[in-house]
C-alpha positions in Angstrom: -29.5 -2.6 11.5 -31.3 0.7 12.2 -30.2 3.9 10.5 -31.0 7.4 11.7 -32.7 9.6 9.1 -30.8 12.7 8.1 -32.2 15.9 9.4 -31.9 19.5 8.1 -29.2 20.1 10.7 -27.1 17.2 9.3 -27.4 18.8 5.8 -26.2 22.2 7.2 -23.2 20.5 8.9 -22.2 18.8 5.7 -22.4 22.2 3.8 -20.3 23.8 6.6 -17.7 21.1 6.3 -17.5 21.5 2.5 -17.2 25.3 2.8 -14.5 25.0 5.5 -12.5 22.6 3.3 -12.8 24.9 0.3 -11.5 28.0 2.3 -8.7 25.9 3.7 -7.6 25.0 0.2 -7.9 28.5 -1.2 -6.3 30.4 1.7 -3.5 28.0 2.5 -1.7 28.9 -0.8 1.4 31.0 -0.3 0.9 34.6 -1.7 2.8 35.7 -4.8 4.2 38.7 -3.0 5.9 39.8 0.2 5.2 43.5 0.9 7.7 43.8 3.7 10.6 42.5 1.5 9.3 44.3 -1.6 9.5 41.1 -3.6 7.3 39.1 -6.0 7.5 35.3 -6.4 8.3 34.4 -10.1 6.5 31.6 -11.9 8.5 28.4 -12.3 8.3 24.9 -13.6 10.0 21.8 -12.3 10.4 18.7 -14.5 12.0 15.5 -13.4 13.6 12.9 -15.7 15.4 9.7 -14.9 18.8 11.5 -14.9 18.2 15.1 -13.9 15.8 17.8 -12.8 15.1 20.8 -15.1 13.9 24.0 -13.5 12.6 26.9 -15.7 12.0 30.2 -14.0 10.3 33.3 -15.6 12.4 36.4 -14.7 11.0 39.4 -16.6 12.7 42.8 -16.2 15.9 41.2 -14.9 19.5 41.5 -16.0 21.8 38.4 -15.9 24.1 40.2 -13.4 21.2 40.7 -10.9 20.5 37.0 -10.5 21.6 35.2 -7.4 21.1 31.4 -7.3 22.0 29.1 -4.3 21.5 25.4 -4.7 21.7 22.6 -2.1 20.8 19.0 -2.5 17.1 19.6 -1.8 16.2 23.1 -2.9 17.0 26.2 -4.9 17.0 29.7 -3.4 16.7 32.3 -6.1 16.6 36.1 -6.0 16.9 38.6 -8.8 16.9 42.4 -8.7 14.5 44.1 -11.1 15.9 46.7 -13.5 13.4 49.2 -12.2 10.8 48.8 -9.4 7.3 47.8 -10.3 4.8 50.2 -8.6 1.1 49.8 -7.9 -0.6 53.1 -7.0 -4.0 51.6 -6.1 -4.2 47.8 -5.6 -7.4 46.2 -4.1 -9.6 47.8 -1.6 -7.2 48.1 1.4 -3.8 48.4 -0.4 -3.2 51.9 -1.6 0.4 51.9 -2.8 3.3 49.3 -3.0 6.6 48.8 -4.8 8.4 45.6 -5.7 12.2 45.7 -6.3 13.1 42.0 -6.7 11.8 38.5 -7.5 12.6 35.8 -5.0 11.5 32.2 -4.4 12.6 28.9 -2.7 12.0 26.0 -5.0 11.8 22.5 -3.3 13.2 19.7 -5.5 11.6 16.3 -6.0 14.9 14.4 -5.6 18.4 15.0 -4.2 20.8 16.5 -6.7 24.5 16.9 -7.2 24.8 20.7 -6.5 28.4 21.0 -7.8 27.3 19.9 -11.3 24.3 22.2 -11.6 24.3 24.4 -14.8 22.2 27.5 -15.4 21.5 29.5 -18.6 19.7 32.9 -18.8 18.2 33.9 -22.1 15.4 36.4 -22.9 14.0 36.6 -19.4 14.0 32.9 -18.8 16.4 31.1 -16.5 16.9 27.3 -17.2 18.7 25.1 -14.7 19.8 21.5 -15.3 20.4 19.7 -12.0 21.8 16.1 -12.2 20.2 13.8 -9.8 22.2 11.8 -7.2 22.5 8.2 -8.0 20.7 5.8 -5.7 22.9 3.7 -3.6 22.9 0.0 -4.5 23.6 -3.0 -2.4 26.4 -5.3 -3.6 26.3 -8.9 -2.8 29.5 -10.1 -1.1 30.6 -13.6 -1.9 
């Protein structure tokens, strides 16, 4: 079988494909802020065990009374008002001034949960939620 020898143009095309792939990965990430809504996205961690899902969310500068959590079987919608706005006077080359007043995020869950049995605790700026997983349906053999 005859194989065509790679040319310099083939090498440039390969480099272009790699650069395109890199930029797709870097710029497809959701930003950590929403300037129109004046909100920042908090950091969070989701851990799944056999029985439940534990979600830990970092909520600095937030009072317990300012936290709003809505849970359904597949996701968590969380928003929290900041005690005082966070202001940036000069931020980057194009952004001159912005203000953030709340933290908000929608967290997808790796499995369906029983939302009525979810429990949340807030201590020292960290919100911890325990979400029991729905049991898988089993087939019963009929005799």
